[in-house]
C-alpha positions, -999 to +999 in steps of 0.1 A: +668+336+643+663+349+681+661+325+707+626+325+728+630+315+764+599+305+780+596+316+818+558+308+824+535+284+821+494+273+828+471+249+814+434+238+824+406+222+802+370+220+799+350+185+791+329+185+762+298+162+758+290+145+723+257+141+712+259+101+710+288+080+717+315+082+687+327+053+671+359+046+656+392+022+663+367-003+675+357+018+706+336+046+718+339+081+727+312+102+750+332+135+755+360+154+743+384+174+767+394+209+754+428+218+766+441+252+768+480+259+775+494+293+777+529+305+774+547+336+785+579+344+773+609+366+788+602+396+765+564+392+781+547+380+753+517+354+762+500+333+739+474+305+747+470+272+722+443+248+722+439+211+721+412+187+716+425+154+735+413+119+719+425+093+740+411+067+717+427+081+685+462+084+706+464+050+721+430+027+719+445+002+741+454+026+768+419+042+762+399+005+768+426+002+800+409+029+818+376+050+826+373+077+800+381+105+823+410+082+838+424+083+802+418+119+798+438+126+830+466+106+819+470+128+790+468+162+806+493+149+831+516+147+796+504+180+789+514+197+820+550+175+818+555+194+784+549+223+799+578+218+822+602+210+800+593+239+778+604+260+803+638+242+806+643+245+767+649+277+750+639+272+710+645+291+679+614+278+663+587+253+676+601+226+650+633+226+672+616+228+702+595+196+696+624+178+682+647+188+716+619+179+740+603+150+724+626+118+733+622+127+771+584+138+770+578+100+753+602+087+783+581+105+807+545+094+791+554+058+794+559+063+833+531+083+839+508+059+818+527+024+830+526+016+794+560+008+777+546+002+745+524+036+744+515+047+712+537+079+700+503+092+688+494+095+725+524+119+731+518+144+703+481+146+710+494+159+742+515+181+726+490+200+704+482+228+727+518+236+737+527+233+700+502+256+691+511+281+718+544+279+707+541+291+670+517+318+685+548+329+704+568+324+678+547+345+650+546+374+677+583+376+686+594+374+649+563+400+640+544+372+617+510+385+609+496+353+587+503+319+586+524+320+557+548+343+572+548+321+600+560+289+586+600+289+584+610+292+545+624+257+543+592+243+547+570+265+526+573+246+493+546+217+508+521+244+518+526+271+485+490+266+471+461+291+475+429+272+474+398+289+470+379+260+477+382+229+505+358+197+499+346+185+534+345+152+543+313+144+561+320+116+585+300+086+586+306+068+618+293+034+631+261+044+646+250+070+623+213+066+613+207+066+576+184+095+576+212+115+588+231+105+553+198+116+534+202+152+550+239+156+547+236+149+511+203+175+506+230+199+521+249+194+493+278+172+510+293+151+482+325+137+502+315+112+528+341+094+550+328+063+563+344+050+596+352+012+591+370-011+618+341-021+637+341-035+669+344-072+673+367-099+660+383-094+624+357-114+608+330-096+625+342-065+618+345-071+586+309-084+581+296-053+598+322-028+573+308-044+545+270-041+558+275-007+565+289+002+531+258-013+513+236+008+535+256+040+527+259+030+489+222+021+491+215+059+497+237+075+481+246+055+448+220+074+427+228+112+437+247+137+417+269+165+423+288+189+401+320+190+420+331+156+406+343+149+371+316+123+369+290+135+389+289+107+415+293+114+451+328+103+465+332+079+493+364+077+516+370+052+541+388+053+573+398+020+594+423+036+620+445+007+615+422-020+628+429-045+597+456-067+606+458-084+573+454-073+535+434-099+523+407-088+547+408-057+531+410-071+496+373-089+506+361-054+518+371-040+484+354-067+465+324-065+481+326-029+472+329-039+438+300-065+439+274-039+449+290-010+428+306+013+456+345+007+441+342+034+417+328+062+443+361+056+463+383+081+462+410+066+486+410+046+515+431+059+549+453+039+572+434+004+565+464-016+584+478-021+616+508+005+620+528-031+626+519-044+588+544-039+564+523-057+532+525-039+499+494-019+491+499-009+456+478-037+443+447-029+456+432-005+426+426+023+447+449+051+466+455+041+499+464+068+530+488+067+560+477+083+591+484+067+626+517+048+611+533+078+604+548+095+634+577+112+616+594+115+584+610+082+583+576+067+588+561+085+558+589+073+536+583+038+549+547+040+540+553+055+508+579+027+498+553+000+507+527+019+480+508+043+502+499+072+478+484+098+499+496+116+535+468+124+560+480+155+576+468+162+610+484+192+628+455+193+652+465+155+665+500+149+656+509+189+658+516+216+634+556+210+635+555+177+626+527+183+598+546+209+580+575+185+577+553+153+565+537+182+537+575+193+530+585+157+522+553+147+505+552+176+481+593+165+471+580+130+465+547+143+445+525+124+471+492+145+478+479+154+510+446+158+529+438+170+564+416+146+586+399+155+620+400+145+652+365+162+664+383+191+673+366+225+683+358+252+660+388+274+667+412+241+655+391+237+626+406+267+615+443+255+628+437+226+603+419+246+576+455+268+573+471+236+563+444+220+537+442+255+523+478+255+512+480+220+501+482+208+464+446+201+451+437+165+456+437+141+425+402+138+413+387+170+428+405+198+421+404+217+453+418+213+491+404+181+512+398+181+546+374+165+572+355+182+602+327+166+620+326+186+654+291+203+644+275+167+644+290+153+674+292+179+701+259+186+724+274+221+728+284+229+694+268+265+690+282+281+719+319+266+708+313+284+678+307+313+699+345+308+713+361+317+680+375+350+675+360+350+638+330+331+645+309+355+619+331+352+587+317+332+557+345+310+556+338+292+591+308+280+574+302+250+553+282+256+519+273+229+496+299+205+512+325+231+510+345+261+529+350+287+504+379+310+509+386+347+498+415+369+505+399+379+538+408+345+548+440+343+537+445+380+552+433+369+584+448+330+586+414+315+597+413+340+626+440+318+648+463+347+659+432+366+674+425+358+710+395+337+722+379+356+750+364+323+765+398+302+764+419+329+778+393+336+803+401+303+819+436+321+829+419+353+842+402+339+877+412+365+901 
């Protein structure tokens, strides 16, 4: 394996406004910064990696402490610190690069933000654009033409499937009008991801969460789909770690049983706080781990606590860490899915490359991923045009599914093709 040395770096960003305030983790976003990081190796190869910054996802306490732009500016400072470290660190592959620079970058990020308790996910989110650029440099240096060729052999077991369909998790945030649900169902969406963990105290949160489930279920309970064994539409939930105690979660699930929604639930994603150590194997549904899994040790901890799904976020916690978790999960026969960060269209296909190669999710018989950018960005149509394969059939949802063919796998979702728009950020002369 050759050592790759980066000799030049650069970064820039664009601010993309949202249609309406987007609520989760007890807070609300109004815009998301799209970051581009460019790396150039000593062999003359230059590549640009993209990221969508989500400070609220990365560290909700830091988000609340600053203005929205202020939090994003802090994360962008961490991006630039990562670029400095990458220039100092020759690497054989992006996974070893991440392992090498991560401890120092965490220390720098804590100093830059003034938070000794900074959530590690804030640092991972700041690394997305640099990690993606490193993967593209690595692929070019080794003449890898596809995503499959790019992943080191020791990590390929967890990404060895080729799904021809991926079910799309349609996100239902706090303030979504009921009419939007009806439209989504009429367009064929059959997996609905309900954001729980409403703002307020724990009791207020629980009450609002139960009310939201009642509203959603009233609209969707009698609708049917051909994609599930019983014909019912599927619900998933995501509290982003807002529930402090399991007994509160049990009350929510009891409410789901009372109104007839429980049988629609496929799994519940990250219900409890990261610090909560309660076993969840007795809840009667599959529980998935997301924010609380920062590394392989964190994944093993959650599996031992009864968590039965791993949520991969290559677009939030780096592709490098995600392939590690995918490998560990495959070895333990734990199913995986891919969740969104309200990312741009190009990053959807970075995420889709993961989802396409995961074992079909139990109860679905196909891959499973979330994407919600189309419902949240004001400028979505223009953002789509930045995708180098924007006209490809596999970029467009069809009846709540992404259909993948041989052309998709041959092109790896277009991630190896340059984006004229984002590359133009670095060609200002």
